Kinemage of the C-alpha trace (Angstrom):
@kinemage 1
@onewidth
@group {chain A} dominant
@subgroup {mainchain}
@vectorlist {calphas} color= white
{ca met a 1} P 0.000 0.000 0.000
{ca ser a 2} L 1.386 3.389 -0.956
{ca asp a 3} L 1.984 6.142 1.583
{ca phe a 4} L -0.855 8.105 -0.013
{ca asp a 5} L -3.295 5.228 0.476
{ca lys a 6} L -2.189 4.845 4.089
{ca leu a 7} L -2.706 8.524 4.793
{ca arg a 8} L -6.134 8.600 3.164
{ca val a 9} L -7.377 7.031 6.399
{ca ile a 10} L -6.629 10.273 8.248
{ca gln a 11} L -7.431 12.666 5.401
{ca asn a 12} L -11.146 13.101 6.185
{ca ile a 13} L -10.417 13.583 9.877
{ca thr a 14} L -7.845 16.270 9.121
{ca glu a 15} L -10.118 18.028 6.627
{ca ala a 16} L -12.930 18.056 9.197
{ca asn a 17} L -10.560 19.626 11.756
{ca leu a 18} L -10.822 16.533 13.939
{ca tyr a 19} L -7.127 15.620 13.964
{ca pro a 20} L -6.637 16.901 17.554
{ca lys a 21} L -9.597 14.731 18.591
{ca leu a 22} L -7.936 11.734 16.925
{ca ile a 23} L -4.778 12.345 18.952
{ca gln a 24} L -6.851 12.704 22.135
{ca gln a 25} L -8.630 9.427 21.377
{ca leu a 26} L -5.334 7.635 20.795
{ca asp a 27} L -3.919 9.020 24.041
{ca lys a 28} L -7.076 8.050 25.932
{ca asp a 29} L -7.110 4.472 24.660
{ca phe a 30} L -3.388 4.001 25.189
{ca ser a 31} L -3.584 5.391 28.728
{ca glu a 32} L -6.488 3.035 29.526
{ca val a 33} L -4.089 0.108 29.084
{ca gly a 34} L -1.245 1.746 31.001
{ca leu a 35} L 0.577 3.496 28.141
{ca ser a 36} L 0.690 7.270 28.108
{ca asn a 37} L 2.140 10.381 26.480
{ca tyr a 38} L 2.825 8.854 23.106
{ca phe a 39} L 1.215 11.260 20.632
{ca ser a 40} L 1.108 14.969 19.775
{ca asp a 41} L -1.273 16.805 17.467
{ca glu a 42} L 1.684 18.838 16.242
{ca ile a 43} L 3.039 15.950 14.172
{ca ser a 44} L 1.960 15.237 10.611
{ca pro a 45} L -0.275 12.263 9.772
{ca gln a 46} L 2.703 10.527 8.105
{ca val a 47} L 4.842 10.941 11.223
{ca leu a 48} L 1.894 9.771 13.345
{ca leu a 49} L 1.585 6.569 11.325
{ca thr a 50} L 5.336 5.923 11.498
{ca his a 51} L 5.432 6.652 15.231
{ca leu a 52} L 2.380 4.493 15.923
{ca ser a 53} L 3.949 1.635 13.969
{ca thr a 54} L 7.121 1.887 16.073
{ca val a 55} L 5.107 2.006 19.305
{ca val a 56} L 3.025 -1.020 18.250
{ca ser a 57} L 6.171 -2.980 17.387
{ca gly a 58} L 7.670 -2.278 20.810
{ca ile a 59} L 4.475 -3.234 22.599
{ca ile a 60} L 4.195 -6.495 20.655
{ca gln a 61} L 7.790 -7.426 21.459
{ca arg a 62} L 7.865 -6.400 25.130
{ca his a 63} L 4.284 -6.443 26.443
{ca phe a 64} L 2.126 -8.781 24.396
{ca ser a 65} L -0.706 -8.820 26.929
{ca thr a 66} L -0.796 -5.004 26.826
{ca tyr a 67} L -0.930 -5.238 23.025
{ca thr a 68} L -3.962 -7.535 23.119
{ca asn a 69} L -5.629 -5.325 25.750
{ca leu a 70} L -5.003 -2.280 23.558
{ca leu a 71} L -6.583 -3.911 20.520
{ca tyr a 72} L -9.575 -4.915 22.631
{ca arg a 73} L -9.866 -1.400 24.096
{ca ile a 74} L -9.728 0.233 20.667
{ca asp a 75} L -12.076 -2.432 19.295
{ca val a 76} L -9.986 -3.544 16.344
{ca ser a 77} L -11.537 -6.491 14.530
{ca glu a 78} L -9.979 -9.857 15.371
{ca ile a 79} L -10.431 -10.919 11.754
{ca ala a 80} L -8.509 -7.856 10.556
{ca ile a 81} L -5.738 -8.534 13.080
{ca lys a 82} L -5.434 -12.134 11.891
{ca lys a 83} L -5.130 -10.883 8.306
{ca ala a 84} L -2.454 -8.394 9.404
{ca thr a 85} L -0.375 -11.077 11.119
{ca his a 86} L 2.924 -11.390 9.286
{ca ser a 87} L 6.293 -12.979 9.989
{ca asp a 88} L 8.045 -9.658 9.331
{ca met a 89} L 7.553 -7.508 12.445
{ca lys a 90} L 7.925 -4.230 10.527
{ca ile a 91} L 5.180 -5.130 8.046
{ca met a 92} L 2.913 -6.458 10.770
{ca ser a 93} L 3.329 -3.405 13.019
{ca glu a 94} L 2.619 -1.066 10.074
{ca gln a 95} L -0.552 -2.983 9.221
{ca val a 96} L -1.720 -3.053 12.844
{ca ala a 97} L -0.947 0.673 13.226
{ca leu a 98} L -3.085 1.358 10.174
{ca leu a 99} L -5.939 -0.754 11.601
{ca ile a 100} L -5.709 1.175 14.875
{ca leu a 101} L -5.811 4.504 13.049
{ca lys a 102} L -8.769 3.410 10.926
{ca arg a 103} L -10.768 2.401 13.991
{ca glu a 104} L -9.836 5.521 15.955
{ca cys a 105} L -10.782 7.705 12.969
{ca gln a 106} L -14.154 5.953 12.818
{ca lys a 107} L -14.773 6.667 16.498
{ca val a 108} L -13.803 10.337 16.217
{ca trp a 109} L -15.836 10.888 13.059
{ca leu a 110} L -18.916 9.164 14.481
{ca arg a 111} L -18.793 11.188 17.695
{ca ala a 112} L -18.475 14.427 15.751
{ca asn a 113} L -21.305 13.633 13.367
{ca phe a 114} L -23.886 11.805 15.476
């Protein structure tokens, strides 16, 4: 998937001026599982995706139970996670980061519009 396609996930949120809400949602969900102060609304969507991928990789490698709790908290589909499972940690963490962002964007958009 190209960088443009990856960033399209956040495009509508940014255009609707909901990017700060996305960052707040990420921080909230991460803090609920004991992880805090990871994200800033001053970074670009591309940097956010890269940073989230790095954070996810570290959590998978060091705190797998926290990783599963995080996915449950965010409500990422188990089927999507199984499809994202890959032997290459970098690829897998990028795919999981994208799934997390997609779900968080859905939550933020729905709250703003309904």
